[in-house]
matplotlib code that plots the C-alpha trace (Angstrom):
import matplotlib.pyplot as plt

x = [-16.2, -16.4, -14.6, -11.4, -11.3, -9.7, -6.5, -5.2, -2.6, 0.7, 1.7, -0.7, 0.6, 4.2, 2.9, 1.1, 4.3, 6.5, 5.0, 1.5, 0.4, 2.2, 0.5, -3.0, -2.8, -5.9, -5.4, -7.1, -7.1, -9.2, -12.6, -14.5, -13.0, -14.6, -17.9, -17.5, -16.7, -19.7, -21.5, -21.0, -22.8, -20.2, -17.4, -18.8, -19.1, -15.5, -14.2, -16.2, -14.4, -10.9, -10.6, -10.5, -7.8, -5.7, -6.2, -5.0, -1.8, -1.0, -2.7, -4.0, -1.3, 2.1, 3.9, 4.8, 7.3, 5.3, 7.0, 10.5, 9.7, 8.6, 11.8, 14.0, 12.3, 12.4, 8.6, 8.7, 11.2, 11.1, 13.6, 11.5, 12.8, 9.3, 8.9, 12.4, 12.0, 15.2, 17.2, 16.5, 16.5, 20.2, 22.5, 24.5, 21.7, 21.8, 20.8, 17.3, 18.5, 16.8, 18.7, 16.8, 17.8, 16.8, 14.6, 12.1, 11.3, 7.6, 7.5, 9.3, 7.2, 3.6, 2.9, 4.5, 2.5, -0.9, -1.1, 0.2, -2.8, -5.2, -3.8, -4.1, -7.7, -8.8, -7.1, -8.7, -12.2, -11.7, -10.7, -14.0, -16.1, -14.7, -15.6, -18.5, -21.8, -20.7, -23.6, -24.6, -28.4, -29.6, -27.5, -24.6, -24.0, -23.5, -20.9, -19.0, -19.1, -17.5, -14.8, -14.1, -13.6, -11.4, -9.1, -9.0, -7.8, -5.2, -4.0, -3.6, -2.1, 0.5, 1.1, 2.0, 4.2, 6.0, 6.4, 8.4, 10.1, 12.7, 10.9, 7.8, 5.9, 3.0, -0.1, -2.1, -5.2, -3.6, -1.6, -2.5, -4.0, -0.9, 1.6, 3.4, 4.8, 8.4, 10.1, 10.2, 11.5, 9.5, 8.9, 7.3, 5.2, 4.0, 3.2, 0.9, -0.7, -1.5, -2.8, -5.2, -6.4, -7.1, -9.2, -11.0, -12.0, -13.2, -15.3, -16.7, -17.8, -19.2, -21.2, -22.7, -23.8, -25.0, -28.6, -29.7, -29.8, -27.3, -24.5, -22.9, -22.8, -20.3, -21.8, -20.5, -19.4, -16.9, -15.3, -16.6, -16.6, -18.6, -17.0, -19.1, -16.9, -18.9, -21.0, -19.5, -18.0, -16.8, -15.1, -13.3, -12.0, -10.7, -9.0, -7.4, -6.1, -4.4, -2.9, -1.4, 0.0, 1.5, 2.9, 4.7, 6.0, 7.5, 10.7, 13.6, 15.8, 15.6, 16.5, 13.7, 11.3, 12.2, 11.5, 8.0, 5.3, 4.1, 1.5, -0.3, 0.1, -1.4, -4.3, -5.1, -4.6, -6.7, -9.5, -9.1, -10.9, -12.5, -12.6, -10.7, -11.3, -11.9, -12.5, -14.9, -12.7, -13.7, -11.7, -13.6, -14.7, -12.0, -10.7, -8.3, -5.2, -2.9, 0.0, -2.2, -3.3, 0.3, 1.3, -1.4, -0.1, 2.9, 6.0, 7.9, 6.1, 6.1, 8.0, 8.4, 12.1, 13.4, 14.9, 11.7, 9.3, 12.2, 11.6, 8.6, 10.8, 10.6, 10.3, 13.5, 17.0, 16.5, 16.5, 19.4, 21.4, 20.4, 21.4, 24.8, 25.8, 27.2, 24.7, 25.9, 25.8, 22.3, 20.3, 17.0, 13.9, 13.9, 11.6, 10.4, 8.4, 6.4, 3.7, 2.4, -1.0, -0.7, 1.8, 1.0, 1.4, 3.5, 7.1, 7.6, 6.9, 4.4, 2.5, 2.4, 1.1, -1.6, -2.5, -3.4, -3.6, -4.2, -7.0, -9.1, -10.0, -10.7, -14.4, -15.6, -15.6, -13.7, -11.1, -8.0, -7.2, -3.7, -1.9, 0.9, 1.1, 3.8, 3.3, 3.2, 6.7, 6.1, 5.7, 9.1, 11.1, 14.9, 15.5, 17.3, 19.2, 19.1, 18.6, 15.4, 13.8, 11.5, 8.6, 6.3, 3.8, 1.5, -2.0, -4.6, -6.1, -6.4, -10.2, -10.4, -7.8, -9.6, -13.3, -13.8, -17.1, -18.4, -19.2, -15.8, -12.1, -10.9, -14.4, -15.4, -14.2, -10.5, -8.8, -6.7, -6.2, -6.3, -7.4, -4.3, -2.1, -3.7, -3.3, 0.4, 1.1, -0.4, 1.7, 4.9, 4.0, 3.4, 6.8, 8.5, 6.9, 8.9, 8.0, 4.6, 3.5, 4.8, 1.7, -0.6, 1.7, 1.6, -2.2, -2.3, 0.3, -1.7, -4.9, -3.7, -0.7, -2.9, -5.9, -6.5, -8.6, -12.2, -14.4, -11.3, -9.6, -6.5, -7.4, -3.9, -0.9, -2.4, 0.8, 1.5, 0.7, 3.7, 3.8, 6.1, 8.7, 9.6, 12.4, 10.4, 11.6, 8.9, 8.0, 5.8, 7.0, 7.5, 10.6, 8.6, 10.0, 13.5, 15.8, 18.9, 22.1, 25.0, 23.6, 26.0, 26.5, 29.7, 28.0, 28.4, 25.1, 23.1, 19.5, 18.0, 14.5, 12.8, 12.4, 16.1, 17.0, 18.1, 16.1, 12.9, 14.2, 12.1, 8.7, 9.8, 10.7, 7.4, 5.6, 7.5, 7.0, 3.2, 3.0, 4.8, 2.5, -0.7, 0.1, 2.0, 0.8, -2.3, -1.2, 1.3, 4.9, 3.9, 7.2, 9.3, 7.8, 8.3, 11.7, 13.5, 12.3, 13.1, 16.5, 15.7, 16.7, 19.8, 22.7, 22.8, 19.1, 17.9, 15.5, 13.5, 13.2, 14.4, 12.0, 11.4, 13.8, 10.9, 9.9, 13.5, 14.0, 10.8, 12.1, 15.6, 17.1, 20.0, 19.0, 20.2, 19.7, 19.4, 22.4, 22.6, 25.6, 26.0, 26.5, 29.9, 28.6, 28.9, 26.0, 24.1, 25.9, 25.6, 23.3, 20.8, 20.5, 19.7, 20.7, 20.3, 23.0, 23.9, 20.6, 19.3, 20.0, 23.4, 22.5]
y = [162.6, 158.9, 157.9, 159.4, 156.2, 154.4, 156.3, 154.0, 152.7, 154.0, 151.0, 148.7, 149.8, 149.0, 145.5, 145.1, 145.9, 143.7, 140.2, 140.9, 137.4, 135.9, 138.2, 138.3, 142.1, 143.9, 146.1, 149.5, 150.2, 147.1, 148.1, 146.2, 148.5, 151.5, 149.8, 148.7, 152.2, 153.9, 155.0, 155.6, 152.3, 150.5, 152.2, 151.1, 147.5, 147.6, 149.0, 146.3, 143.6, 144.8, 143.4, 140.0, 141.5, 142.6, 139.2, 137.6, 139.5, 138.1, 134.7, 133.3, 131.2, 130.1, 132.4, 135.0, 135.6, 134.1, 130.7, 132.4, 134.4, 131.3, 129.4, 132.5, 133.2, 129.4, 129.4, 126.7, 124.3, 122.7, 121.1, 121.6, 123.8, 125.2, 129.0, 129.5, 127.4, 125.4, 128.2, 130.5, 127.9, 127.5, 129.0, 131.1, 133.0, 133.8, 137.2, 138.2, 138.3, 140.9, 140.5, 139.9, 136.3, 135.4, 132.3, 133.8, 136.9, 136.0, 135.4, 138.6, 140.9, 139.7, 141.5, 144.7, 144.9, 143.5, 145.7, 148.6, 147.9, 147.9, 151.2, 152.8, 151.6, 152.7, 156.1, 156.9, 155.9, 158.0, 160.9, 160.5, 160.4, 163.8, 165.4, 167.9, 166.1, 162.6, 160.9, 157.3, 157.2, 159.8, 158.6, 160.4, 157.4, 155.2, 157.5, 157.8, 154.0, 153.8, 156.3, 154.4, 151.2, 152.8, 154.3, 151.0, 149.3, 152.0, 151.6, 147.9, 147.8, 150.5, 149.0, 145.6, 146.9, 149.0, 145.9, 144.0, 146.3, 148.9, 151.5, 152.0, 154.7, 156.2, 157.2, 159.9, 161.9, 165.0, 163.1, 162.5, 159.1, 158.0, 159.2, 156.2, 158.3, 158.8, 156.0, 156.7, 154.7, 152.2, 154.4, 157.1, 154.5, 153.3, 156.9, 157.1, 153.8, 154.7, 158.1, 156.3, 154.0, 157.0, 158.5, 155.2, 155.5, 159.1, 158.2, 155.1, 157.2, 159.9, 157.3, 155.8, 159.3, 160.4, 160.4, 158.1, 154.4, 151.9, 152.9, 150.4, 147.4, 146.6, 144.0, 140.6, 140.0, 142.9, 141.1, 137.5, 136.7, 135.3, 137.8, 140.7, 143.3, 144.7, 147.3, 150.7, 150.0, 146.5, 147.9, 150.5, 147.6, 145.8, 149.0, 149.6, 146.0, 146.5, 149.7, 148.0, 145.2, 147.5, 150.1, 147.5, 145.3, 148.0, 147.7, 145.9, 145.8, 145.8, 149.5, 150.3, 148.1, 149.9, 153.3, 152.3, 154.5, 151.8, 154.1, 154.1, 150.3, 149.7, 152.0, 150.4, 146.8, 147.3, 148.9, 146.3, 143.1, 141.3, 137.9, 136.1, 137.5, 135.0, 135.1, 132.7, 131.1, 129.5, 127.5, 129.0, 132.5, 133.5, 134.8, 131.9, 130.9, 128.7, 128.5, 127.3, 124.4, 123.3, 123.7, 121.4, 118.7, 118.3, 116.4, 118.0, 121.4, 121.7, 120.8, 122.7, 123.4, 122.7, 126.2, 127.7, 124.9, 123.4, 126.1, 124.1, 121.1, 121.5, 117.8, 116.4, 117.5, 117.0, 120.6, 121.5, 118.6, 119.7, 123.4, 122.3, 120.8, 122.6, 123.4, 120.7, 118.1, 118.8, 115.6, 115.4, 113.8, 116.1, 115.0, 117.1, 116.5, 119.5, 120.4, 122.9, 121.5, 122.9, 120.0, 116.3, 114.9, 111.9, 110.9, 108.8, 109.3, 106.5, 108.1, 111.4, 109.8, 108.0, 111.2, 113.1, 111.9, 114.6, 112.6, 113.0, 116.5, 115.7, 116.4, 119.8, 122.7, 120.6, 122.2, 120.0, 118.9, 120.3, 123.0, 120.6, 116.9, 114.3, 112.8, 109.1, 107.6, 106.5, 110.2, 111.3, 113.4, 112.9, 115.2, 118.5, 119.9, 117.8, 120.8, 121.6, 118.2, 117.3, 115.0, 118.0, 119.8, 122.7, 121.3, 123.9, 124.3, 120.6, 120.5, 123.5, 121.9, 118.6, 119.4, 123.1, 123.9, 120.5, 121.8, 120.9, 121.1, 124.7, 126.2, 128.0, 130.2, 130.3, 132.7, 135.5, 137.6, 136.4, 138.3, 136.8, 138.8, 142.0, 141.1, 140.3, 143.4, 145.4, 143.3, 144.1, 147.8, 147.5, 145.8, 148.5, 151.2, 150.0, 148.7, 150.3, 148.1, 144.7, 143.6, 144.6, 142.7, 139.6, 139.6, 139.7, 137.0, 134.8, 135.1, 132.2, 130.9, 129.6, 128.6, 124.9, 122.2, 123.1, 120.3, 118.2, 121.0, 123.0, 126.7, 127.7, 126.3, 125.3, 126.6, 128.3, 132.0, 134.3, 137.0, 139.9, 141.0, 144.6, 144.5, 142.5, 139.1, 136.4, 133.8, 130.7, 130.1, 126.4, 126.7, 127.4, 128.9, 127.4, 130.1, 129.3, 131.0, 131.5, 128.9, 129.7, 127.6, 126.3, 124.6, 125.0, 126.6, 126.1, 126.9, 128.9, 129.2, 132.5, 133.1, 133.0, 135.7, 139.2, 142.3, 142.5, 139.7, 137.1, 138.6, 139.6, 136.1, 134.8, 137.3, 136.2, 132.5, 133.0, 135.1, 132.5, 129.7, 131.7, 133.4, 130.7, 130.6, 132.7, 135.6, 136.6, 136.1, 136.2, 135.1, 136.9, 140.3, 139.7, 138.0, 140.7, 143.3, 141.2, 140.3, 136.6, 135.9, 133.8, 136.2, 137.5, 136.9, 139.6, 141.9, 143.1, 142.9, 145.4, 147.3, 144.6, 145.0, 145.5, 148.7, 149.8, 149.3, 151.2, 154.1, 153.8, 153.1, 150.7, 147.2, 146.0, 143.1, 142.8, 141.0, 138.1, 136.9, 133.9, 136.3, 137.5, 141.0, 142.5, 142.4, 145.7, 147.4, 151.0, 153.4, 150.9, 147.3, 145.0, 141.8, 140.7, 141.0, 138.3, 137.0, 137.2, 133.5, 133.3, 131.7]
z = [81.1, 82.0, 78.8, 80.4, 82.4, 79.4, 80.1, 82.8, 80.5, 82.0, 84.2, 82.4, 79.1, 80.0, 80.9, 77.6, 75.7, 77.9, 78.2, 79.3, 78.1, 81.1, 83.5, 82.1, 82.1, 80.8, 77.8, 78.4, 74.6, 73.8, 72.2, 74.8, 77.5, 75.9, 76.0, 79.7, 80.8, 79.1, 82.3, 86.0, 86.7, 84.4, 86.2, 89.6, 88.3, 87.1, 90.4, 92.3, 90.3, 91.2, 94.7, 92.9, 90.6, 93.5, 95.1, 91.8, 92.0, 95.4, 95.7, 92.4, 90.7, 92.1, 89.6, 92.2, 95.0, 97.8, 97.5, 97.3, 100.4, 102.2, 101.7, 102.3, 105.7, 106.7, 106.9, 104.3, 102.7, 99.3, 97.0, 93.9, 91.1, 90.6, 91.0, 92.2, 95.4, 95.5, 93.8, 96.8, 99.6, 99.9, 102.6, 101.9, 100.2, 96.4, 95.1, 94.0, 90.4, 88.2, 85.0, 81.7, 81.6, 85.2, 85.4, 88.0, 86.0, 85.9, 89.6, 90.4, 88.3, 89.0, 92.2, 90.9, 87.6, 88.6, 91.7, 89.6, 87.3, 90.2, 91.4, 88.0, 87.4, 90.9, 90.6, 87.3, 88.4, 91.6, 89.4, 87.4, 90.5, 91.4, 88.1, 88.0, 87.2, 88.2, 89.9, 90.4, 90.9, 93.3, 96.2, 97.6, 99.9, 96.9, 95.4, 98.7, 99.0, 95.6, 96.6, 99.8, 97.9, 95.3, 98.0, 99.8, 96.5, 96.0, 99.6, 99.6, 96.1, 96.8, 100.2, 99.0, 96.3, 99.0, 101.1, 98.6, 96.0, 96.7, 94.5, 92.3, 90.5, 92.5, 90.5, 92.2, 91.4, 90.0, 87.4, 83.8, 82.9, 80.9, 83.5, 85.1, 88.0, 88.8, 90.7, 94.4, 97.3, 99.3, 102.3, 100.0, 98.3, 101.7, 102.8, 99.7, 100.6, 104.2, 103.1, 100.7, 103.4, 105.6, 102.9, 102.5, 106.2, 105.7, 102.7, 104.5, 107.5, 105.2, 103.3, 106.4, 107.5, 104.0, 102.8, 100.1, 99.5, 98.1, 100.4, 102.8, 103.1, 100.3, 97.9, 98.7, 95.2, 95.6, 98.7, 98.9, 102.6, 105.4, 107.8, 109.2, 107.6, 104.8, 106.6, 107.3, 110.8, 109.7, 106.6, 108.8, 111.0, 107.9, 106.6, 110.0, 110.2, 106.8, 108.0, 111.1, 109.0, 106.3, 108.7, 110.8, 108.0, 105.7, 107.8, 106.1, 109.2, 113.0, 113.1, 110.7, 112.6, 115.9, 114.2, 113.1, 114.7, 117.1, 118.7, 115.4, 114.9, 118.4, 117.7, 114.3, 115.5, 118.6, 116.5, 113.7, 113.0, 116.0, 114.4, 111.7, 108.2, 105.4, 101.7, 99.9, 97.3, 94.0, 91.6, 88.7, 89.7, 92.3, 94.5, 95.0, 96.9, 94.7, 97.1, 99.9, 97.7, 97.2, 100.8, 101.8, 99.4, 101.8, 100.6, 97.8, 97.9, 101.7, 104.8, 108.1, 108.4, 112.0, 112.5, 114.0, 114.8, 116.8, 119.4, 120.5, 121.5, 125.3, 126.1, 124.5, 123.6, 119.9, 118.9, 121.2, 119.6, 116.1, 116.7, 118.1, 114.8, 111.8, 109.1, 106.7, 109.5, 110.7, 109.8, 108.0, 109.6, 112.5, 115.4, 118.3, 121.5, 122.7, 125.2, 122.7, 121.7, 118.2, 117.6, 117.6, 121.1, 122.1, 123.0, 119.8, 116.2, 116.2, 119.1, 117.3, 114.2, 116.2, 118.0, 114.8, 111.2, 108.6, 106.8, 110.0, 108.8, 105.1, 105.4, 104.2, 106.7, 109.3, 111.6, 112.1, 115.6, 115.4, 113.4, 112.4, 111.6, 111.8, 108.4, 107.7, 107.4, 103.9, 102.9, 104.2, 101.8, 101.4, 98.4, 98.9, 101.8, 105.0, 107.3, 105.5, 106.1, 109.0, 109.8, 110.1, 107.8, 108.5, 108.0, 109.1, 105.6, 104.8, 104.8, 102.4, 100.1, 99.9, 100.2, 100.7, 102.3, 101.1, 97.6, 96.2, 96.8, 97.4, 97.1, 100.3, 103.2, 104.1, 106.5, 105.0, 108.1, 111.7, 114.8, 116.5, 114.0, 115.2, 118.9, 118.4, 116.3, 119.3, 121.7, 119.8, 120.0, 123.8, 124.3, 122.3, 124.5, 127.5, 131.0, 131.1, 128.2, 129.3, 131.1, 128.2, 125.8, 128.0, 128.1, 124.3, 123.9, 126.3, 124.2, 122.0, 124.0, 126.8, 124.7, 124.9, 123.3, 122.5, 121.1, 120.4, 118.4, 119.5, 119.6, 120.7, 122.5, 125.9, 127.4, 130.7, 130.6, 130.4, 133.1, 132.4, 134.9, 135.5, 132.9, 130.3, 131.2, 131.5, 134.1, 133.6, 130.1, 130.4, 128.3, 125.2, 123.1, 123.3, 121.9, 119.9, 121.1, 118.7, 116.3, 113.5, 110.4, 111.9, 114.8, 118.6, 119.2, 122.4, 123.5, 126.3, 127.7, 126.9, 130.6, 131.1, 128.5, 129.7, 129.6, 127.5, 125.2, 126.9, 126.4, 122.8, 122.0, 123.5, 121.2, 118.1, 118.7, 119.2, 116.0, 114.0, 115.2, 114.6, 111.3, 109.4, 105.8, 106.5, 104.4, 101.7, 102.9, 106.5, 108.1, 105.6, 106.5, 110.2, 110.1, 108.2, 110.6, 113.7, 112.3, 112.2, 108.6, 107.8, 107.2, 103.6, 102.8, 100.3, 102.0, 99.0, 95.2, 92.6, 90.4, 87.7, 84.8, 82.3, 84.0, 84.3, 80.6, 79.8, 81.9, 80.4, 83.8, 84.5, 85.5, 88.9, 91.3, 95.1, 96.3, 98.7, 100.6, 98.3, 95.3, 96.7, 97.4, 100.8, 103.2, 103.3, 100.3, 99.5, 101.3, 102.6, 103.6, 100.7, 102.6, 106.2, 108.7, 111.3, 112.7, 116.2, 116.6, 114.9, 111.6]

ax = plt.figure().add_subplot(projection="3d")
ax.plot(x, y, z, "-o")
ax.set_aspect("equal")
plt.show()
């Protein structure tokens, strides 16, 4: 019975035949696999290792689409050719090329295939646990914990594939172990993901209530963390937080985002994590976060493009002047003056550099004073497109990158999901519910917006609270954020204070600004997922990736790409939107 677990080869088998050496895909037909899956205890051990495998598909290594998504969403800017960065940074946007000869083939397939492998392994192990006679010790609680964890892995794996690819095969319990599943659209893949997460909650609650030992908490080597989320109630909080993130971010367009079931998002986010969730990373044993390491190196890998951080510039006219120029004339070396405490303070560059130097948080387990730094002038970057260059870097993970928890660089806890993200997902839901929800939204926005300095460290913006008016406008915003108006590539744009915008646009922009500041770089493609649903991408930005050509070939399906405006294809071709329309701000 347990030996049936070796038949998880459908998606993994395709990978093995199509360049598995690049993806480190595990071959289920290897003799060692037969030995590993010889008993229920071995199956449990394998399942417990697969959170790290899921993590590797998203975070370990730079050979995935995280960097591409960062430059396309303007969360990051880099002129490097590495991992498709400069190839996707330009405006107008190029296509997400899926042809056999495309140079980012490895990056574009990694999430799809490794998470497909996780789904297959978790599904086959779950199938085995449901077979007559399966037992692990004498404990029903332990078996239910195993089933809860398997469904959690299925949910987050299918969910992340749905977030980024237009279609995928869904492997489910009733299917044969070598069935790859028919290709279905991303909404159907997400439905399967959310259903799996619901089952994970059911199994978790049943395990807590069951008799027997060795149920919850989850062993820490399954999810290495210092967060209090490994007992039954905590695990349910984590699952619900993933449900909120996935349900909201499946949307490719503003119309799809508006159609999200926001009542469910509010419920899950409100009952999700109550503190930031971290993973304990290890350079040798994993999990790990390779992109975070490069973003903290600043310079060529990382700059904060002015498009969105400029919205903090309420103490000078620099952002307004920058927006008024045509795209090609916008100068590099952008400088802003802000009362937002997450930015270095001071009216001159020298004053901001003196206010906060990134090396001040080099010691292990040290929280940086600010979220952003004005880098030393001798580290300025002049390569690439001028509109991508600024004096500013995101620096919150500096201590982890340099010294970790004190035991060595990049070894130790680092945040992977913030409580602020859950607050602001719920806030968005309240705004979308209409006037009755505006006050609740404002309170959630203000949780971080008004938070000041604690022990010499910025815990938020230290900004005036926003108070929602009857139609969703805001008062007390202190002109942060400054909102670009008609800021097209041809120039002539202006700015407006969020409090001066009509209707509910003011409180919505206050929510978006706060979410950008609090979630930047904290999870995979953070701004990309929000910006496409909010309509904030530059026009023509591809909104998803095609099923990787290797899988299309294996299925004898035509190969296709996702067009961008720069490819000469129309925006939003065919039956659905593949590329962004004109943005909220005009670019």
